N, C-alpha and C positions, 0 to 999 in steps of 0.2 A: 292725714287730715282727719281729726276727730269729727264726730257728727255735728257737734255744736259749731265748729269752725265752718264746716261745709254749709250748714243752714244759714250761718251768719252771712256768708258770701252770697248765698242764694236770696237772701232777704232784699238786697238792693235790686238785683236783676236775677230772675229765677234760673235754676238749672234747666237748660233747654233740652228738649227731647222731641223726637219725631212723633211719638204717641204717648199718651198718658195712661199708665197702668191703673187698674181699678183701685189698688191699695192707696192711691194718692188722691182720693176723692176730697179730702179735707184741705188739700193744698190748692192755691189758686192756679188757674190754667197755665200750663207751661212749666210748672215747678214739680220736681220729683225729689223726694227725700229718700235717702238710703236708710234701710232698717238697721244697718250695722255701721260700725266705724269704717271710714275709708282712709287707710294709711297713705301717707305721701310717699310716692316712689322716689321723687327727687325734685330739686329746684334747678332749672336750667336757664341758660341764656336763650337758647333756641330749641323748640320742640317741633319735630317734623313728623307728620303722619302719612304713612304710605311709603314703602321702600321700592317703588318702581324707579325707572330712570330719573324722573323729576325729583323724587324724594332723596335718592342717593346723591344727585347733584347738589341739592340744597344742603343736606347734612354734611357732606364732605367739605363743601365750600365754607360753611359757617365754622366748622371745626378747625379747618386750616387757618381761618382768620382769628383763631384764638378763643372762640366762643364754646362754652360748655354746651354740648349738643346731644340730644337724644333722638333716636329714630325709632318710631313705633310701626310695627308691621304685623298683619294678621297671620301670615305664613311664617315658616321657620327659616326662610332665606329671602334675600332681596332679588330684585330684577324685574318684577312685574311680568308683562307679556313676553319679555325676552327669556324668562326662565319658566314660570309656571305655565305660560302660554305656548312654549316651544316655538316661538317666533324668532328664528335664528338669522335675521337679516337686519342690518342697520341701513337706513335710507337717508338721503338728502344731506350729505356732507358738502356737496358740491354746488356750484352755480347752476343756473338753469339753461345754459346755452346748449345748442344742439351737440356740440362737442366740448363738454365741460373742461375747463382749464384751471379753475380756481377753487380751492377748498375754502368754504365760507364758514364752516363750523369747526372749531378746534377745542381747546380747553379739555375738560373732563371726557367728553365723548371720544376725542382723539386719543387721550391717554388710555382709555379702556381698550380701544382697538389695538393699540401698540402692545399692551400687556397681553392680550389674547394672542396676538401674533407671535410673541416670544414663546408662548406655550404651544405653538403649532395649532391653535384653535381658531384662527381667523384667516380669511382669504378674500381678496377682491373677486368679484364675479365677472364672468366673461363679457357680459353686456347687461343692460338694464331690462332686457326682455326675457332672458332665460337665466334662471337662478342656478348657474352651474359654476362651482369654484374654479378659479384659475389653477389652484393647486401648488402655489409656491409662496414663499414668505413675502409679506408686504414690505418689510423693512422701513425705509424712510420715504417711500413713495407717497405722493399726495393721495388722499382718499377721495376718489372721483368715481361716482357710481355706487352700486350696492356693495356692502361688505357682509359676507356670510360668517357666522360664528357658531361654535358649539355651545348650546344652552347650559349643559352641565358644567363646562369650564367657567362660564360666566357667573354661576352661583358662587364658586370659590373665589373668583377675582373680586367680586363685589364684597364678599366677607372680608377679604384681606385689605381691600381699599378702605373700607369703613374703619377697620381696626387700626390700621396704620395712621389714619387721620385723627384717631382719638374719639370717634363717635361712639356713644353709648347705644348699643343695640338692644332694643326691647322687642323681641319678636314673639310670635305666638300670642299676640295681645290684640284685642279688638277695641276700637273706640266705642265707648258706651254713652258718653254725654259730656257736656261742657258747662263750666261755671263762668258766667258772663257778668261783667260789671260795666254797663253802658256800652261804650264803643270799644271795650277791651275784653279779651278773654283772660281770665285769671288762672284757670286750671282746666285740664281735660281729664276725665275719668276713663280709664281703660280696664277692660276685663282680662286679667292675666290668669294663668293657670292656678296661681295662688289665691286668686280672688280679685276684687276691684282695687285699683290703685289710682291715686291722683297724681298728675304730673303738672307742676307749676312751671311757668316760663315767662320770660319777658316778651318773646316773639314766638308766634305759632305759624307753622307752614302747613297748609292743606295740600297734600300731594296724593290724595286718596283716589284720584281718577274721577270720582263723582261728587266732589265737593261735600263729603260727608261731615267734615268738621264745621264748615260754614253752615250747613243745613241743620246740624244738631244745635248750633249756637243761635239759631233763629235768624241768620242772615238771609238776605235776598238771594234767591237762586232762580234759574230758569231751566226748563227741560222741555224739549220738543216731543211730540208724540212719536212712538217708535217707527211709524212708517214715514216719518219725515227726517229720519237720521239714517246713518249707515247701518247695515245689518250686522248681526252678531255671528261669530264663528267659533269653532272648536277644532283646532288643528290636530291632525293625526300624523304620526311618524311610522314609517314602514321600514322593515329590513327584508333581506332576501330578494331585492330587486336586481335582476340581471342587466348587463349592459344592453342599451337599446337606443334607438334614434329618438331623441326627445322631441324634436320638431315633428316627426312623423306621428308620435303618440298624441301630440297636441291636435293634429289634424284628425286623428282617430277619435279623440274625445269629442270634437265638434260634430263629427258624423254620428256618434252614438247619441249625443244630446239631441240632434235634429230628428233622429229616428225614434226618440222617446224611450231609449234603452237604458237611460240613467235614472236613478231615483229622483223623486221630487226634492227640491231644496238644495240644488247644487248650482255652482257658479255657471255663468254663461261662457266661461272659458276655463281651461284647465290650469289650476294653480299647481306650481311645482317648485321645489327647492331641494337641491342635493347637498347633503352634509359632507364632511371630510372623507368618509368612506363612501364610495360610490353606490354601494348596495343599500345605503341608508338615505331615505328621501322623505320629504314632507309633502303632504297633499292637503293644502288648505282650501278645500272646495265646497264643503258643506256650509250652509248658512241658515239662520233663523231670524225671525223678527219678533221683538218683544221689549219689555221694559227692564233694563239692566239695574234699575234701582228698586226692583220688586223681588223679594226672596222667592215668592211663589213662581213668578215668571222665569226667573233664572233657573229654577229647578225644572220647570217644564222644558225650557230650551235645552238644558243639558241632556235630558233623556232623548229629545227629538234629534239632536245633533249626533249623539253617539250611535243612535239607531241608523241614521243616514250614513255615517262613516262606515258602519259595518256592512250595510247594503252595497255601498260604493266599492268597498274592497272586494266583495264577491264578484261584482261586475268586472273590475280590473283583472282579477285572476283569470276570468273567462275570455275577456275581449282584448286586453292590452298587452302587446308584446313586452316581455321582460318582467311581467308581474305574476306569472303562473305560480311561483312559490313565495310570493310576498306575504308578510304577516305583520300585524300591528305590534309595535314594541312600546309605544308611548303616545300620550295625547295630552292636551291641555288639562291642567288641574281644574280650571273652571271655564265657563263660557267667556269668551273675550269680546269686549265691547269697544267700538271705535268712538263712541260718543254717548254721553248720558246727561247727567246733571251738571250745570255750570254755576259758578259764583257770578253774581252780577257785580261787575267791577266799575271802577271810576272811568274806564273806557271799555268799549266792546269792539272786538275784531269782527268786521263784516265785509260783505262783497264790495260795497261802495269804496271802502278804504283800499282794498287790494286792487281794484280796477282804477283807482285814482292815480294822480301823477306826483303826489307829495307825501313824504314821510312825516310821521308824527314827531313833534319836537322831543318827546320823551322816548323815542325809539331805542331799543336795547339789543335786538337780536334779528339778524337777517332771516327772512322766511320767503318761500316761493309764493308767487301770486297765482294761486289755484283755488277754484271754487266749484261747487256742485258736489254731488254724492258719488264718490268713486266706487263705493260698494252699495249699489242700489238695492232697495228692498224688493224690487220686482225684476229679478234677473232675466226673466223671459223677454223683457223689453231692452235688455242690454246691461253690461257690467256697470256702466255709469249712467246717471240721469242725463236727459237730453240737453239740459241747460248747463252742463259742466263745461268749464273752460279754463284757460291758462293764458297769462300775459307774460311776455318776456321781462326780464329785470326782476329785482328783489324789492321787498318792502321791509321796513323795520317794525318789529312787533312793539306796540306801545307798552311802556311800563305799567300804565294804568289798567291794562287787562289783567295784571297780576295782583292788583290791589282791590280786595272786596270793598264795595262802597260803604258798608256798615261798620267797618272796624278800623282801628288805628294801629293795631299790633298784630295783624294777620296778613299773610301773603298766600297766594295760590300758585301752583306750578303744575305743568302737565296738561292733560286734556280737560281738566275742570276749570281752565282759565275762562275769562269772560269772552265768549265768542258765539257767533251764530252757527247753527249746525252745518250750513252749506259751505263753510270755509274751513272746516276742521282738517281737510286734506293739506292745508298749508302749515299746520302747527302740531299735529298729533303724533308724528313719528317719534320713535324712541330717541333718535339723535337730537331732535329739536327739544323734546321734553327734558332731556338731561341738561341741555344748555340753559333752558328756562330755569331749572333748578339751581344751576350755578348762578344765574342772575339774582334770584330771590335770596339764596344763602348769603351772597355777597352784600345784598341790600340790607338784610337783617343785621349783619355785622357792622356795616357802615352806620346805620341808624343808632345802634347802641354806642359805637365809638364817639359819635357826634352828639349823643344824648338828644336825639330827635324823637319827640313823642309820637308823631304821626308818621308811620312807615311809608306813606305815600309821598312824603315831602323830602325824601333824601335828595341831595344835590345830584342832578343828572350827570354833570360833567365829572364829578368825583366817582360816581358809580361806574361810568364807562372807563375811567382811568384804572380803577381797581380791576375791572374785568380784563382789560387789555394786559395789565401786568401779570394776570394769571394765565395768559396765553390764549384768551378768547379772541375771536374775530368778531367784533361788535358792529362794524360799519363797512 
């Protein structure tokens, strides 16, 4: 994209950015001109930003539907919190009964688990309270309860899945800005190792986790204060853990916490997950409160959490049976956030809807009816906020929560959907996010096949039919 072409596009509606550099003083507010030519990386049917579970789901679904698709990611691998975050558990495949009997999410999330299982890198967990692998192949068994997996295997599985679907992977690239024309995005500019590149597409999918694409395009977003959302974490992986009584150590943790023997900034209960090799465990117990959309605050929390994990490991070595020789082998690449910035959609998921008795007419995906902050910012008052709750039965996620109100060719998927912070427990898990991605990737392809200009106006019945033909359980 030559400079004159870029500026011509910007003349109608400016190149939107979060902040205006000093060099752009002569440009009207909101417009940024590049001082050098911006080459076009490519023209696509669908451009997806963010290669977490939602982005992978969107990209694979669009590509399998025959659309030329590019997936842009800032790291050099896909997976989001499941890979860079070392979060090796999939949640919420099943219904919400006391004794789950029905798998409600299939499609791509199910496909991923079966692929990991064939590699010997996935296992059902013994129960939903103790993250301990069963230790035998899953096979064709329904996915009911937690599924543990090996994060390193997941990186390769995602790479292979994207390649086999024909997705163009543009990793090690950061979203820098957007060229907007009214209610449409024409191009996105990314910072690659080679320099800035423009990506043009018919449909754009924001799967960045914090609605970065919508934000840079000047679309409406909402973000609650940090103390009104779930806290942030940085998971640690330990090796050298000897066999021990897990339940007894959880009681020991509670005693140490009550006695004030644990460092500040740890959970009100012991987090624990065992990987394939029993001496390899994860301890997701340190937490921090801050703004995940602030580079400065993310830097502060990273230092704070790594220091807490180091202090906690020293206590474990002294006080916890089985941990005398434990040592840190890996930790999250970045601070993990459970909630941040959201796009404002044509519908918004909220507590009233989850507590109600009727599904939205445009429902596309079953979710649990859960509200409140499960990872409270004041752990001394309990792991969950006092107003947390759950109702039996499922709700269908409205399609309108995935359609930003300000755009006709943009969709969102994952935790940046249009939702209030106190209902994120119903929709933020990796399993649900990937299914969300499958919904929007399918919707993008359907809109283009039917030449529908407004992505929010895709025929609901036809969308559901396509999702069901792809193996999703949509109702």
